[in-house]
KEBA-680688 format. One line per 5 residues: number of its first residue (from 0); for each residue x, y, z of N, C-alpha, C, O. Coordinates in Angstrom, 3 decimals. Each point is the difference from the previous one (the first is absolute). Layout:
N
NUM) X,Y,Z,X,Y,Z,X,Y,Z,X,Y,Z | ...
//
This chain:
191
0) 0.947,-4.335,-7.082,0.315,0.821,1.787,-1.197,0.227,0.241,-0.660,0.537,-0.889 | 0.061,-0.859,2.092,-1.095,1.482,-0.079,0.143,0.056,1.317,0.615,-0.929,0.523 | -1.273,2.296,0.551,0.219,0.528,1.241,-1.210,-0.377,0.450,-0.801,0.646,-0.677 | -0.159,-1.755,1.913,-0.729,0.500,1.066,0.308,0.977,0.703,1.079,0.279,0.523 | -2.239,0.353,-0.512,-0.385,1.498,1.071,-1.538,-0.405,0.688,-1.023,-0.626,-0.277
5) 1.537,1.319,1.203,-1.396,0.115,0.888,-0.446,0.930,0.420,0.617,0.854,-0.636 | -1.210,-0.386,1.216,-0.855,1.740,0.854,-0.816,-0.890,0.719,-0.875,-0.839,-0.211 | 1.742,1.544,1.503,-1.248,-1.168,1.207,0.338,1.326,1.057,1.027,0.530,0.425 | -2.931,-0.257,-0.211,-0.361,0.539,0.904,-0.160,-0.130,1.843,0.158,0.780,0.938 | -0.521,-2.090,-1.078,-0.618,-0.534,1.166,0.363,-1.978,-0.624,0.375,-0.532,-1.044
10) -0.760,0.091,2.376,-0.577,-1.590,-0.245,-1.221,-0.494,0.078,-0.732,0.672,0.727 | 0.130,-1.815,-1.320,-1.302,-0.440,0.006,-0.106,-1.389,0.226,-0.965,-0.763,-0.046 | 2.572,0.538,0.384,0.434,-1.657,-0.164,0.383,-0.599,-0.639,0.468,-1.125,0.175 | -0.663,2.299,-1.958,0.537,-0.498,-1.285,1.321,0.202,-0.276,0.489,-0.922,-0.653 | 0.283,1.844,0.937,0.975,0.628,0.287,1.371,-1.268,0.481,1.068,-0.231,-0.569
15) -1.684,-0.398,1.848,0.489,-1.231,-0.060,0.153,-1.048,-0.789,1.066,-0.507,-0.348 | -2.269,0.149,0.035,-0.163,-0.819,-1.139,1.504,0.549,-1.353,0.859,-0.769,-0.429 | -0.945,1.638,0.221,0.855,0.167,-1.090,1.417,0.083,0.644,0.892,-0.356,-0.770 | -0.654,0.582,1.491,1.452,-0.180,0.659,0.102,-1.951,0.222,0.909,-0.560,-0.613 | -1.617,-0.083,1.256,0.290,-0.981,-0.437,0.195,-0.800,-1.218,0.831,-0.907,-0.039
20) -1.915,1.368,-1.403,0.450,-0.091,-1.337,1.358,-0.004,-0.053,0.653,-1.019,-0.227 | 0.019,2.571,0.508,1.282,0.312,0.033,0.616,-0.701,-0.078,0.587,-0.437,-0.990 | -0.552,0.004,2.544,0.820,-0.775,0.288,0.205,-1.490,-0.552,1.100,-0.551,0.018 | -2.280,-0.054,-0.517,-0.156,-1.298,-0.025,0.741,-0.340,-1.658,0.605,-0.952,-0.492 | -1.032,2.256,0.036,0.643,-0.129,-1.405,1.301,0.774,-0.545,0.458,0.054,-1.141
25) -0.073,0.458,2.200,1.380,0.786,0.372,0.101,0.802,-0.927,0.872,-0.200,-0.846 | -1.879,1.521,0.727,-0.118,0.832,-0.857,0.259,1.130,0.841,-0.847,0.312,0.836 | 1.848,0.303,-0.942,0.209,2.004,0.163,-1.531,0.738,-0.628,-0.594,-0.314,-1.032 | 0.225,1.374,2.038,-0.400,0.825,-0.160,0.295,1.735,1.317,0.463,0.156,1.131 | -1.143,0.864,-2.339,-0.065,1.174,0.745,-1.311,0.321,0.490,-0.970,0.183,-0.736
30) 0.953,-0.114,2.040,-1.357,0.382,0.676,-0.171,1.628,0.203,0.800,0.270,0.896 | -1.468,0.946,-1.308,-0.309,1.312,0.193,-0.890,-0.071,0.817,-1.085,-0.556,-0.175 | 1.535,1.230,1.358,-0.718,-0.122,1.536,-0.582,1.333,-0.061,0.454,0.786,-0.832 | -1.475,-0.401,1.663,-0.947,0.394,1.216,0.986,0.299,1.367,1.035,-0.546,0.382 | -1.629,1.367,0.022,0.163,0.002,1.505,-1.114,-0.462,0.591,0.320,-0.146,1.180
35) -1.579,-0.208,-1.331,-0.736,-1.246,0.500,0.366,-1.167,0.348,-0.292,-0.533,1.070 | 1.268,-0.168,-2.362,0.434,-1.601,-0.138,0.985,0.494,1.032,0.274,-0.776,0.915 | 0.353,2.090,-0.945,1.648,-0.557,1.381,-0.380,0.367,1.353,0.646,-0.161,1.036 | -1.663,0.622,-1.183,-0.232,0.800,1.962,-0.800,-1.744,-0.182,0.680,-0.775,0.672 | -1.618,0.182,-1.218,-0.958,-0.211,0.610,0.487,-1.941,-0.106,-0.453,-0.781,0.837
40) 1.169,0.416,-1.705,1.072,-1.368,-0.352,1.455,0.119,0.021,0.723,-0.215,-0.972 | -0.473,0.442,1.719,1.853,0.097,-0.268,0.601,-0.806,-0.145,1.169,0.094,-0.373 | -2.115,-1.808,0.761,0.538,-0.918,-0.205,0.246,-0.187,-1.510,0.883,-0.655,-0.552 | -1.698,1.256,0.115,-0.364,-0.834,-1.778,1.028,0.718,-0.436,0.711,-0.410,-0.917 | -0.478,1.765,1.626,1.474,0.436,-0.871,1.044,-0.626,0.077,0.672,-0.352,-0.970
45) -0.354,0.089,2.426,1.105,-0.874,0.496,0.399,-1.345,-0.955,1.130,-0.320,-0.368 | -2.370,-0.341,0.092,-0.555,-1.053,-0.500,0.751,0.057,-1.473,0.852,-0.837,-0.296 | -1.311,2.079,-0.752,0.414,0.937,-0.945,1.451,-0.350,-0.481,0.450,-0.592,-0.981 | 0.065,1.173,2.019,1.048,0.434,0.055,1.319,-1.125,0.166,1.046,0.064,-0.647 | -1.438,-1.264,1.850,0.661,-0.756,-0.320,0.140,-0.705,-0.775,1.163,-0.231,-0.328
50) -2.217,-0.446,-0.337,-0.126,-0.791,-1.236,0.070,0.664,-1.199,-0.493,-0.694,-0.890 | 1.147,2.387,0.267,1.030,0.165,-0.175,-0.459,0.921,-1.459,0.574,0.160,-1.077 | -1.999,0.382,1.676,-0.718,0.681,-0.634,0.613,1.388,0.217,0.780,0.154,0.940 | -1.177,1.170,-1.994,0.494,1.156,0.650,-1.740,0.713,0.315,-1.153,-0.225,-0.366 | 1.818,1.084,1.179,-1.076,0.787,0.886,-0.121,1.344,-0.951,0.840,0.848,-0.298
55) -2.266,-1.005,-0.064,0.790,1.651,-0.933,-0.754,1.915,0.342,-0.070,0.223,1.209 | -0.180,0.388,-1.668,-0.850,1.284,1.185,-1.504,0.133,-1.258,-0.007,0.094,-1.228 | -0.963,-0.137,2.110,-1.440,0.254,-1.352,-0.192,1.541,0.722,-0.623,0.796,-0.702 | 1.047,-0.340,1.904,-0.048,1.414,0.679,-0.970,-0.611,1.433,-0.439,-1.144,0.120 | 0.327,1.989,0.607,-0.907,-0.638,1.417,-1.045,-0.411,-0.115,-0.513,-1.095,0.232
60) -0.009,2.488,-0.804,-1.678,-0.196,-0.195,-0.334,-0.412,-1.510,-1.215,-0.092,0.177 | 1.371,-0.207,-1.451,-0.494,-0.202,-0.771,-0.224,1.480,-0.597,-1.218,0.091,-0.157 | 1.536,0.530,-0.053,-0.429,1.825,-0.448,0.667,-0.041,-0.825,1.173,-0.372,-0.016 | -1.947,0.829,-0.979,0.682,0.399,-1.724,0.684,1.573,0.314,-0.460,1.001,0.552 | 1.685,-1.288,-1.140,0.880,1.105,0.484,0.570,0.927,-1.792,0.924,0.797,-0.167
65) -1.915,-1.346,-0.847,0.079,0.777,-0.917,0.241,1.012,-0.499,0.648,0.291,-1.005 | -1.654,0.782,2.354,-0.089,1.476,0.347,0.978,0.842,1.387,-0.074,1.151,0.431 | 0.914,-2.265,-0.050,-0.077,0.171,1.577,1.272,0.708,-0.116,0.784,-0.301,-0.900 | -0.411,1.612,2.110,1.445,-0.168,0.029,1.309,-0.419,0.574,-0.127,-0.864,0.868 | 1.300,1.222,-1.103,0.562,-0.867,-0.376,0.153,-0.216,2.074,-0.082,-1.186,0.317
70) 0.224,1.915,0.592,-0.488,-0.595,1.296,-0.903,-0.710,0.309,0.085,-0.539,1.104 | -1.352,0.253,-1.999,-0.979,-0.776,0.549,0.332,-1.567,-1.106,-0.366,-1.168,0.126 | 0.929,1.637,-0.822,0.592,-1.612,-0.789,0.827,-0.593,1.159,-0.102,-1.152,0.422 | 1.204,2.414,0.173,1.238,-0.777,0.922,-0.315,-0.244,1.162,0.767,-0.406,0.873 | -2.000,0.649,-0.752,-0.911,-0.320,1.880,-0.854,-1.410,-0.159,-0.027,-0.846,0.894
75) -0.992,0.651,-2.755,0.316,-1.260,0.499,0.586,-1.228,-0.357,-0.577,-1.087,0.007 | 1.742,1.301,-0.318,0.428,-0.846,-0.457,1.389,-0.511,1.202,0.644,-1.032,0.189 | -0.681,2.451,0.430,1.093,0.000,0.951,-0.598,-1.110,1.583,0.532,-0.768,0.802 | -2.096,1.397,-1.109,-0.300,-0.582,1.625,-0.683,-1.831,-0.699,-0.218,-0.822,0.889 | -0.004,0.439,-2.114,0.482,-1.434,-0.003,1.253,-0.814,0.108,0.034,-1.186,0.329
80) 1.182,2.078,-0.696,0.944,-0.049,0.599,0.252,-0.255,1.055,0.702,-1.001,0.148 | -1.078,1.657,0.916,-0.009,0.029,1.248,-0.298,-0.945,1.257,0.618,-0.364,1.001 | -2.363,0.077,-1.778,-0.717,-1.226,0.442,0.812,-0.933,-0.515,0.609,-0.631,0.864 | -0.406,0.348,-1.894,1.203,-1.423,-0.529,1.403,0.291,1.480,0.132,-0.958,0.762 | 0.499,1.841,-0.572,0.751,-0.038,0.812,-0.145,-0.367,1.458,0.900,-0.223,0.810
85) -2.263,0.203,-0.627,-0.804,0.447,1.818,-0.009,-2.077,-0.596,0.659,-0.631,0.826 | -1.090,-0.076,-1.680,-0.356,-1.150,-0.191,1.332,-1.032,0.146,0.064,-1.224,0.115 | 0.583,1.885,-0.151,2.020,-0.754,-0.169,-0.375,-0.321,-1.428,0.273,-1.155,-0.326 | -0.892,1.983,-0.694,0.008,-0.531,-1.358,1.180,1.187,-1.202,0.139,1.191,0.276 | 0.376,-1.669,-1.194,0.863,1.025,-0.494,-1.053,-0.103,-1.394,-0.447,-1.039,-0.484
90) 0.278,2.029,0.153,-0.429,0.544,-1.656,0.605,0.358,-0.902,0.610,1.068,-0.060 | -0.722,-2.406,-1.301,0.337,0.664,-1.221,0.477,1.034,-0.465,-0.463,0.966,0.606 | 1.461,-0.558,-1.714,-0.417,1.843,-0.157,-1.452,-0.464,-1.252,0.175,0.672,-1.017 | -1.215,-1.417,0.904,-0.477,0.382,-1.292,-1.552,0.538,0.705,-0.502,-0.189,1.109 | 0.196,0.688,-1.924,-1.298,1.254,0.385,-1.119,-0.664,-1.201,0.415,-0.688,-0.933
95) -1.736,0.984,1.108,-0.912,-0.394,-1.221,-0.976,1.158,0.908,0.147,0.251,1.196 | -0.879,0.187,-1.863,-0.954,1.265,0.076,-1.276,-0.479,-0.025,-0.648,-0.609,-0.851 | 0.418,0.997,1.932,-1.877,-0.627,0.447,-1.014,0.069,-1.714,-0.593,1.019,-0.355 | 0.609,-1.819,-0.147,-1.152,0.401,-0.988,0.685,0.218,-1.324,-0.642,0.286,-1.010 | 1.921,-0.421,1.024,0.917,0.142,-0.868,-0.363,1.749,-0.716,-0.005,0.309,-1.191
100) -0.251,0.529,2.319,-0.248,1.298,-0.522,1.586,0.574,0.306,0.595,-0.389,1.005 | 0.095,1.453,-2.068,0.980,0.453,0.052,-0.144,1.223,-0.492,-1.008,0.549,-0.445 | 2.805,0.084,0.636,-0.244,1.545,-0.503,1.974,-0.561,-0.319,0.833,-0.904,0.067 | -1.110,2.268,-0.410,1.192,-0.119,-0.790,1.367,0.750,1.471,1.223,-0.122,-0.064 | -1.801,0.634,0.885,0.172,0.662,1.126,-0.081,-1.219,1.116,1.073,-0.476,0.370
105) -2.043,0.063,0.063,0.014,-1.225,0.584,1.131,-1.004,0.128,0.442,-0.286,1.113 | 0.309,-0.566,-2.859,0.797,-0.482,-0.123,1.410,0.339,0.178,0.807,-0.752,0.546 | -0.497,2.052,-1.082,0.719,0.816,0.891,0.113,0.284,1.619,1.024,-0.058,0.681 | -1.752,0.233,-0.448,0.214,-0.106,1.477,0.236,-1.296,0.482,1.101,-0.176,0.521 | -1.905,-0.808,-0.573,0.385,-1.484,0.082,1.074,-0.696,-0.048,0.347,-1.006,0.619
110) 0.293,1.807,-1.634,1.321,-0.336,-0.511,1.313,0.863,0.882,1.143,-0.440,-0.126 | -1.307,1.249,0.704,0.523,0.892,0.612,0.444,-0.442,1.684,0.917,0.407,0.714 | -2.137,-1.531,-0.444,-0.655,-0.320,1.283,1.112,-1.390,0.071,0.315,-0.501,1.079 | 0.086,0.107,-2.115,0.932,-1.372,-0.705,-0.721,-1.297,-0.114,0.486,-1.114,0.196 | -1.659,1.390,-0.524,-0.986,-0.748,-1.073,0.074,-0.319,-1.489,0.142,0.903,-0.825
115) -0.254,-2.409,0.422,-0.135,0.154,-1.527,-1.750,-0.330,0.449,-0.573,-0.456,0.989 | 0.142,1.012,-2.419,-1.619,0.058,0.085,-0.245,-1.323,-0.961,0.296,-0.097,-1.191 | -1.055,-1.111,2.222,-0.290,-1.021,-1.290,-1.296,0.083,-0.231,-0.802,-0.011,0.933 | 0.344,0.128,-2.484,-1.483,-0.475,0.015,-0.238,-1.221,-1.042,1.063,-0.222,-0.579 | -1.812,-0.404,0.265,-0.472,-1.027,-0.246,-0.567,0.057,-1.641,-0.624,0.975,-0.420
120) 0.976,-2.298,-0.516,-0.243,-0.243,-1.482,-1.402,-0.898,0.583,-0.815,-0.098,-0.917 | 0.430,-0.442,1.947,-1.507,-0.536,-0.067,-0.799,-0.306,0.999,0.532,-0.443,1.018 | -1.239,0.519,-1.038,-0.933,0.322,1.570,-1.565,-0.559,-0.292,-0.155,-0.684,-1.011 | -0.506,0.840,1.503,-1.657,-0.366,0.024,-0.638,-0.376,1.043,0.395,-0.669,0.954 | -1.543,1.188,-1.198,-1.049,0.398,1.103,0.141,-1.113,1.174,-1.069,-0.593,0.150
125) 1.856,0.251,0.519,-0.418,-0.728,1.222,-0.002,0.458,1.329,0.000,-0.783,0.950 | -0.001,2.600,-0.765,0.242,-0.063,1.337,-1.199,0.288,0.759,0.027,0.425,1.154 | -1.238,-0.697,-1.915,-1.142,0.202,0.531,-0.993,-1.374,0.691,-0.891,-0.516,-0.675 | 1.207,0.064,2.060,-0.117,-0.886,0.555,-1.362,-0.866,-0.533,-0.059,-1.228,-0.050 | -1.103,2.244,-0.364,-1.069,-0.167,0.064,-0.715,-0.610,-1.274,-0.999,-0.716,-0.063
130) 1.913,1.278,-1.046,-0.268,-0.208,-1.551,1.698,-0.881,-0.444,0.642,0.393,-0.974 | -0.292,-1.214,1.591,1.313,-0.929,-0.054,-0.579,-0.874,-1.582,-0.990,-0.726,0.086 | 1.779,0.912,-1.576,-0.365,-0.791,-0.444,0.383,-1.454,0.287,0.506,-0.446,1.029 | -0.978,-0.443,-2.563,-0.120,-1.709,0.619,1.123,-0.109,-0.432,0.399,0.671,-0.951 | 0.471,-1.723,1.706,1.406,-0.174,-0.184,0.667,-0.286,-1.360,1.056,0.517,-0.365
135) -2.185,-1.872,-0.726,-0.096,-0.205,-1.040,0.483,1.467,-0.938,1.091,-0.016,-0.570 | -2.167,1.476,0.459,0.172,0.595,-0.276,1.472,1.337,-0.054,0.559,0.657,-0.877 | -0.430,-0.852,2.657,0.884,0.891,0.175,1.431,-0.956,-0.336,0.722,0.560,-0.825 | -0.311,-1.599,1.209,0.849,-1.035,-0.673,0.008,0.342,-1.950,1.168,-0.098,-0.376 | -1.876,0.353,-0.513,-0.366,0.271,-1.498,0.898,1.003,0.080,1.126,0.018,-0.496
140) -1.829,1.085,1.341,0.365,1.173,-0.322,1.375,0.607,-0.033,0.428,0.918,-0.699 | 0.407,-1.945,1.995,1.030,0.764,0.548,1.017,-0.763,-1.207,1.027,0.563,-0.377 | -1.385,-1.687,-0.078,1.003,-0.777,-0.850,-0.415,0.229,-1.555,0.388,-0.755,-0.893 | -1.212,1.871,0.676,0.540,0.080,-0.908,0.239,1.614,-0.749,-0.121,0.584,-1.077 | 0.545,-0.371,2.507,0.914,1.477,0.082,1.512,0.066,0.506,0.851,0.811,0.367
145) -1.032,-2.039,-0.557,1.836,-0.665,0.147,0.675,0.528,-0.586,-0.645,0.043,-1.048 | 2.017,0.726,0.743,0.752,0.069,-0.309,1.649,0.184,0.207,0.122,0.091,1.222 | 0.684,-0.031,-1.589,1.893,-0.183,0.676,-0.466,1.499,0.027,-0.552,0.810,-0.745 | 1.201,-0.903,2.308,-0.124,1.171,0.891,-1.059,0.892,0.205,-0.092,1.209,-0.212 | -0.898,-2.257,0.786,-1.284,0.446,0.692,0.539,0.034,1.309,0.597,-0.727,0.795
150) -1.278,2.436,-0.950,-0.079,0.147,1.608,-1.751,-0.429,0.322,-0.960,0.504,-0.583 | 0.913,-1.350,1.450,-1.662,-0.618,0.472,-0.073,0.972,1.070,1.060,0.206,0.591 | -2.185,0.499,-0.177,-0.910,0.013,0.554,-0.791,-0.483,0.786,-1.139,0.264,-0.384 | 1.143,-1.051,1.626,-1.411,-0.669,0.683,0.109,0.758,1.257,0.805,0.858,0.362 | -1.915,-1.443,0.260,-0.591,0.714,1.106,-0.150,-1.141,1.106,-1.184,-0.335,0.048
155) 2.109,-0.505,1.017,-0.127,-0.776,0.450,-0.809,-0.093,0.979,-0.154,-0.986,0.722 | -0.532,2.271,-0.644,-1.706,-0.600,0.978,-1.049,-0.523,-1.072,-1.174,0.117,0.352 | 1.354,-0.559,-1.340,-0.870,-0.672,-1.303,-0.431,-1.456,0.872,0.936,-0.702,0.383 | -2.183,0.317,-0.115,0.148,-1.478,-0.118,0.260,-0.904,-1.070,0.342,-1.171,0.162 | -0.571,1.943,-1.663,0.213,-0.440,-1.442,1.616,-0.283,-0.142,0.558,-1.071,-0.239
160) 0.120,2.602,0.501,1.171,-0.165,0.197,0.753,-1.450,0.373,0.675,-0.829,-0.610 | -1.218,1.022,2.053,0.968,-1.368,1.391,-0.654,-1.238,-0.909,0.859,-0.502,-0.725 | -1.684,0.120,0.643,-0.654,-1.345,-0.814,0.986,-0.523,-1.849,0.518,-1.036,-0.418 | -0.735,2.530,-0.180,1.013,-0.436,-1.242,1.641,-0.042,0.331,0.541,-1.052,-0.341 | 0.314,2.050,0.956,0.986,0.047,0.140,0.995,-1.077,-0.596,0.522,-0.051,-1.114
165) -0.444,-0.619,1.981,0.439,-1.302,0.085,-0.099,-0.856,-1.240,0.969,-0.741,-0.165 | -2.236,0.658,-1.041,0.005,-0.250,-1.372,0.103,0.709,-0.954,-0.275,-0.436,-1.118 | 0.848,2.170,1.384,0.518,0.407,-1.060,1.904,0.667,0.276,0.774,0.411,-0.864 | -0.574,-0.528,2.199,1.488,-0.625,-0.234,0.450,-1.098,-0.425,1.068,0.065,-0.609 | -1.653,-1.292,0.765,0.143,-1.505,-0.645,-0.202,0.084,-1.348,0.892,-0.638,-0.558
170) -1.695,1.160,-0.275,0.055,0.409,-0.939,0.521,0.959,-1.258,-0.007,-0.318,-1.189 | 0.495,1.663,1.804,0.833,0.905,-0.193,1.766,-1.119,-0.540,0.646,-0.219,-1.025 | -0.589,-0.195,2.656,1.386,-0.646,-0.131,0.056,-0.948,-0.872,0.720,0.333,-0.942 | -1.375,-1.875,0.782,-0.018,-0.605,-0.721,-0.559,0.722,-1.882,-0.218,-0.703,-0.987 | 0.146,1.989,1.052,-0.147,0.972,-1.397,1.650,0.333,-0.514,0.321,0.300,-1.150
175) 0.565,-0.433,2.271,1.761,0.492,0.391,-0.160,1.038,0.235,0.958,0.719,-0.286 | -2.158,-0.031,0.901,0.790,1.137,0.940,0.106,-0.358,1.162,-0.379,-0.974,0.651 | 1.278,2.418,-0.340,0.433,-0.128,1.621,-0.617,1.398,0.505,-0.431,0.865,-0.762 | 0.455,-0.786,2.041,-0.106,0.692,0.535,1.143,0.806,0.726,0.757,-0.445,0.862 | -0.785,1.711,-1.379,1.032,0.757,0.406,0.208,1.537,1.143,-1.032,0.666,-0.080
180) 1.713,-0.236,0.720,0.083,0.957,0.931,-0.231,0.934,-0.143,0.238,0.116,-1.202 | -0.743,1.274,1.697,0.276,1.357,-0.117,1.034,0.506,-0.241,0.359,0.733,-0.921 | 0.427,-1.366,2.263,1.382,0.379,-0.149,0.779,-0.681,-1.648,1.011,0.597,-0.369 | -1.375,-1.465,-0.277,0.226,-0.405,-1.293,-0.217,0.853,-1.135,0.858,0.567,-0.676 | -2.488,-0.535,0.505,0.165,1.652,-0.596,0.625,0.810,0.374,0.523,0.388,-1.044
185) -0.287,-0.009,1.525,0.476,1.572,0.122,1.640,0.343,-0.131,0.715,0.763,-0.650 | -0.531,-2.064,1.927,1.805,0.016,-0.807,0.174,0.199,-1.489,0.989,0.679,-0.277 | -1.787,-1.152,-0.866,0.297,-0.457,-1.517,-0.231,1.579,-0.365,0.207,0.358,-1.159 | -0.550,0.399,1.949,-0.544,1.892,-0.566,-0.740,0.093,-0.625,0.032,0.886,-0.854 | -1.596,-2.180,1.013,-1.127,0.413,-0.640,-0.685,0.296,0.472,-1.060,0.200,-0.593
190) 1.158,0.044,2.000,-1.068,1.181,0.505,0.768,0.868,0.850,-0.532,0.978,0.527
//
């Protein structure tokens, strides 16, 4: 089993392409979203929800919260929640800290707010739209780093990811992998 997650802050045409691929391959995913995406592209979030994907909290403004106060942490998380509610979508109880930066105090605060923090076991430099890896090198890097239980982090704004996602999913399924959900991962007490 592998878990497919995306960090999504805005739409540039590729998020829709990623959603098309997920629908075509019947693959569940979790989207850790920012307030900008919610406010500017609520229809995408409705689509995510309608197609069975989880909408998760990545903060309102992508602030590094590793040294923030409990009040600052709560404000970032609640602000994103409120934006989602106003857009008519529900957030799942999963949080991913921006940049993967964290502290023990932050993790405890997030837990007290009702969230489980979800990191990743695989990510690569796919976020810079001006420096996209070639489809061949990206696919190779992803496939070489897959393992049972992998939590894959991709950015859906990546043109490369949008191009190769269908092949990656089909290749993994042909190798016997299935795509699980964060609900499944956390239900088993693994995180």
